[in-house]
N, C-alpha and C positions, 0 to 999 in steps of 0.2 A: 504494500497500498505506501503511495505516494504520499504519507504524513509522517511525522514526530509523533512521540507520545502525547508531548502539552498539547501539540497544534490540534490533536485528535480529541482530547479530553476538555478541551474548549469549544468543538466544533459539538459536543456532546451535549455540553451544559447548555449551550446558545439553542442548541435546535430544540431540547426537548423544554427550556423555559418559553421558546417561541410558542411551540405546540400548545405547553398548557393553555397558555393566555388566551389563542385561539380557541380550543376549547371550553374553558371556561367562562367565556364570554358569549359564542355561538351557542353552545346545547339551551341554555337558560333561555335563550330566547327563542330559540326554535321549539321548545318545548311549551314555553308561554303563548307563544302566539298562532300555532300550527296544532298543537294538539289540545289546547284550551286547557292545561294544567294550573295548578294554584302558583302561585309565587314563592311561597315556602316547597312546594315539590320542587320546582325549577330549578331554586335555588340549588337542591340537597342534591338534585340528579349531577348540576353543573358541577358542584365541586368535588362528587363524585368521580364523573368522568373528568376533571381536570387532573386529578390525583391520579386515576390510573391510567390518562392518556402518559403522564408525567413517570411512571412508571414503567410503562411498556416502550416509552421513548430509552429511556436509559437501559432497559435489559435488551434491545435491539440494537445499542451501538455498541453493548458489551458483547454480544455476539457476533457482530457484523464480520469482525476481523476472523473470528473462528470458523464461519461460514465461508469467506473467501480462502482460508489455508484449508479446508476440507478440501473447498472444490478444486483448489488446485492441486490438493492429493490425488483426487479421485482421477482429474485429466492426466495425470503423468503416470498414473497406475493404469489406465484404459488403454494408453499409448505406448505403453512400455515395450509390448512385444513388436509393434512396429518402430519405435525409435531402435532398440537391439538389433531388430533386422536389418533396416538401413545402414547402422553402424559396422556392423560384423562384414556387411556389403562391402563398405568401403574401405574396413582396417585389413581382409582376406585379398584385396587389390594391391595392398602396399602403401595404401594412402595413412600421413603419419597422424597421429591423434590430434594436433592442432587445427589439421584440415578437416578432418571428423566434425570436429563442433562447427569450423568455420562454414563449412557444406552445411549443415542441418540449421545453423542460424538466418542462413540467406535461401531458404526452399521458398518457393513460390505459393505450395499451399502447406505452410509452416505446420510442424507436429507441436504439443504440448511443452517438450523439451525444446523447442528453439527459445523459448526466453531464457533458460538457464544457459543453454548454447553463446547465446550474444551476450551473458554477462561473463563465459570461460574469456571469449576472443576481444571482450572490452578489457579484462582483465590485466589481458596479454598485452593488448597493443598499446594500451591507452596507461597503466599503471604498471607497466614491465616487469608483469609478475611471470614467473615460467608455467610450463603447463599442471604441474603437479601442484602448488602452492594455488593456482587459481581452480583446479579440481577440487580441491579442500574447502576452499570459501563456500563454493557451490553446493558444496557435501552438508556443508553446517547449518546453509540458510532452507535447504529443501524442507518441504511439509511430507513428502512420500518417504518411506520407509526403505520402499524396494526400489524406487529412482537412486535414493543416498546407498543401499546395497551396491546397487549395480555402478556407481559413482569411484568408491572405494574401492571395488574390484579391481575397475580400471585404472586406478592410482598403484596398486600394490602389483598388477601385471607389469605396469609401466617400470615402476621401484626395482621388480627384480629382474625386469629384461626379457620377461615371457614372450607369448604368442596370442598378443590383443585379439586376433581374429578368430581362435582357435575359443577363446574365453568370452568373447559376446557372442556366436554360436550359441555355445553353452547356454547363455543368459536367456537369448532368445527362445530356446526349446521349453525352457524352465517358466518364462514369463507367459507363452502359448497355454503349456498347460495349466497354468494360474487362470487364465483368460476365460478358459473352456468351463472350469469351476465356478470363477463368480457369474458368469453368464448362467448359467445352471442357479444359481441361490437368487438371482433376479429375478429368472421366472416365478422360484418360490415367494419370494418375496410381494410379486406383484399379485400375486393370486390372493394373496391375505389381504394388501393396501384394495385391493377389488368389491372385499367384501365390509370393510370398513367404511370404503365412498357408500354405500349401496345404504348400509346401515345408520351412517352420519347425516349424509345430505340428502336423501332419497326419503327415506322410510321415516327416520325419526321427525323432519321436520314438519311431512306428512300428517303422519299421526299426532304433533303438536295441534297443528292448523284444525283439524277435526274436533281436538278433544276441548280447546279453545272456542271454536265457532258453536260446539254443543252447549257449553255451561252459559257461553253468552246469550243462543237462544232460551236455555230453559230459566235464564234469568240470576243463577247462581254466579256468574261471571268478574261478582266485585273482587277484587284482590288488590284491594288497597289501593296503593299509589300506581299499580301496572294493572290498569282497565286493559280488556281484551283487546280494545283498537290497537294499544299501545304496544302491547305484546306481541299483535302479532306486524306491527310496525318496526319493532326491534327485532322479530325474528329473520322478518324478509329483508329488509336491508343492514342489518347488521351482523347477525349468527351465522346465518348463511355464507356470505359472503368472507365473513373473517375463517370461518371455518373449511372453505374454497382454498383460500387462500396457505393455510397451514397445510393442508393436504398436496399442494401442488408443490410446499416448499420440501414436505417431505418426501414426494415423488420423485424432485428433481435432486435430492439428497443421495438414494438410494440406487438412479438411473444410471448404465453407465453412459460411456460419449459415442463408444461405438457400437 
């Protein structure tokens, strides 16, 4: 991420306060004039919504770097077989390790590892590091344990003067086997997620709408501050979109790129 720690914390506090003020002002006005709620109830909802939005904003900013690191890890892990295969082809052709990373960094259809390859070349050309030192810096920063293991293996092979092409071919075969296992695991997870989606976003809201409608028709829909119309509005415009967004994030988290 292109932020240092202090700048990111400052941005978190600024946006959290900004969102809190907007919710704290707009929510009571909306409830007061659009839903004809009493002033006290609207102010209480506004206060609760403002506190909830502040907490949600802080949690979101806290988890965003974790999400970015995990997304980067999944991209590197998903493309590791193709990266190792491409590198093994170049290495068995007699291309030096520096030229291999230079080739990866300039691909017209870049791999996920192209960013790390550009960092390797930048460390060599701009900062004057040797290949091994540059690879060690990249290995220390990456969030993918599999890619880190592959880079450390390359470093050890260069150190010992071993056959880099043979090592990369072996890593390619291992990565391809792990790729097949991960795709099988993804198919199993997808079947479970489909059941959760049907229960939470299809069957559940439908049952709640029917229950609230029946209770309102029978005259037993008085639920204090939450009258049936407001409850249906919250379910339609808040609960279902939020649950759908959470489901999409979970689906993106477990989905392989390839």
